[in-house]
N, C-alpha and C positions, 0 to 999 in steps of 0.2 A: 165493349161488352153488350151494349144494346143492339149493335149491328150484327152480332153473331147469329141470332136466329134467322136473319135475312140471308146471310151467307149460307147457312145450312139448307135453307129452302132452295137457294139457287143450285147448290150442289146436288140436291135431289133430282134436278132436271138435267144438269150438265156438270159432271165432275170436271175439276180443273178450273177453279174460279180464282181469278186474280183480284185481290183486295187492294185497289189503288190507294184508297184512304177510307176511313170510316164514312159510310154513306155512298161510296162509289165502288162498283165492282164490274169486272168484265169477264165474259166467257167467249170461247170459240164456238161459232155457230154451225160448223160443218157437220160434226157428229150429231148434235140434237136435231138438225134439220132433216138428216136422213132418217132418224128414228121417228120423228113426229110428222114428217111428210110435208114440210114447208116452213118458211120463216114465220109466217103469221101464226101457225099452230104452235111454234116454239114460244112466241111472245105471249099467247094466251096461257100456255102452260106455266110460264114464269110468273105471270100476273096472279094466277090461281095459287101457286105455291107461296108467293110472298104474302098474298092476302090471307092465307091460312096459317102463317107463321105464328107460333105462340109467343107471348111476351116472356122476357127473361126471368121475371120475378113472380110469375103466377100463371094461372090457367087462362087468363084473358088473352084475346087476340091483340096483336100489335096494330096500332092506329098509324099506318104509314101510307104515303102516296108514292107509288113506284113509277118512275119515268124510265122507259125502256126505248132504246133506239138501236139501229143496225147500220153499220157502215164498214168500210175497209180501214182497219186499224183502230186502236183504242181511242185515240184523240178524236177522230172523226165520229166514232160511235158515241162518245160522250156528248158531242154537240148535237148529234141526231137524237139522243135521248132527251135533251133539253127541249128539242122541237117536237118530240114524239113521232118520229118518222122512220121509215126504212129507206136508206139510200141504196139504190141499185149498185151492184158490183161494178167497179171501175168508174163511178161517178162521184167519188168523194171529193176530188179536187174541185169540181164545179160547185158542189154543195158548200164547200168551205170558202170559196173565193170571195164572196161578198161580206163575210164576217169580219169584224174589226180585229186588228192585230192584238188588241188587249185580250182576245180570247185565249191567246197563248199563255197568259198569266192573269187570271181574274183578280188576283190580289192587288195588282197595280204597282208592285214593288220592283219589278224586273227592270234593270237598266237597259236591257235589250229593247223592251217595248218603247221606252222613252226615246232611245236613239232612233228606232224605226220611224217614230212619229216626226222627229226633227228632220229626218231625211225625206219626209213627204210620203212615206209608205203607210197608208192608213188601213188597208185591208189585207187579209191573208193572201188573196190572189195577187196583189201587187208585190208582196214579199216573195211569194212562191215563183213569180216570173223572173226573179234574178237568177243569173247563172250559178249553179251550185259551187263551182270552184271559187268564184269571187266572194260568195257568202262565207265560205270556210276561211278564206284568207282575211276577210274583214272582221268577221264576228267570232271566229274560233269554233271549237267543237260544239259548244252549247248553241251557238247561232245556227250551225249546220243541222243540228238535230231539230231545232224549232223550224227551220226551213223545210225539212222533210215532212214534219207534221202539217205545216201550212199548205203543202202541196198534196196532202192526202197520201203520202208515201211512208206512212208510219208502219213499217214492216217488222217491228220488234215483236218477237214471240211473247206470248203471255207468260208472266211469272206466276204460275198457278201455285196456290198454297197447298201444302199437304193436309188432307182432311184430318180432323182431330181423331185421336184414338178413342175407341169405344170403351168408356170407363165404367162398365157394368159387368158384374159376374153373378151368375145364378147357380144355386145348388138345389137340385130336386132330390128329396129323400124318398126313395121308392124301393121297398115298401115303407110306409109311414113309420115313424119312431115316436115313442111316448116318453122318452127320457131326456131331460134337459142337458145332462152331461154329454149325451151322444150328439145332440144338436150343436152344443158349444165346441166339441172336438172337431166336428166336420166343418163348422163355420170358420174356426181358427185356421185350419189347413187351407181352406179356400182363400181366406183373407191374406195369408202369407204368399200364396201364389199370385194373387191379384197385385199386391204391393211389389213383388218381384217384376211383374210385367210392366208396372209403372216405371220402374227404374230402367227397363229396357227402352222406354220412350223418353228418357231423360227427365222424368218427373218424380216428385217426391210427394208422399201422402201427408197432408196437413190435417185432414178430417175424414174419418171413415163412417159412412152411414150404413147401418145394418137394418134391413127390413125383414120381418118374419111374418109369413102369411100361413095361416093354418085353417083347417076346416072345423 
């Protein structure tokens, strides 16, 4: 819930945001780069958007530190964000090579990481240097996926979320009316249409807020 304003800020710059987990998101750079005229300009736009994101529970600004990085693939881009750098296209493997194998699972609970260490494979580069066929045979599908990540070959397309529906409806009474029953009748019809649209998104109405603005 607290991360939602950040995601909305990212979507204002680049539609198609993948929320990997709360606090971590990824976007494809090709479209925004063409629009803003370069990767550096996209990073500045993202920083400004995140910095202006409102807090979920009030008008205050969010107090966040945004780490942004660019690389080939989500995994390499996450590591680039931690370093605050742009990795040139095609150089993700070299950037990842010296990082420890624990980078594949920072929680430290992965049996794969423990096994790689016992085999003397301490860096991502050492792991990536193994033949892919032998890795798959020895470590299975999960190991093969980690092997592609370690070598900067994370070519999985982004699982972009669907932007949330716009849950606002507005009724303009023109010419103005001066009877409460007229306002109530019009507002009720609008509310019924609004709730029907919610159902179309697979949502149900738990609380309806009605604001009336007059002169």
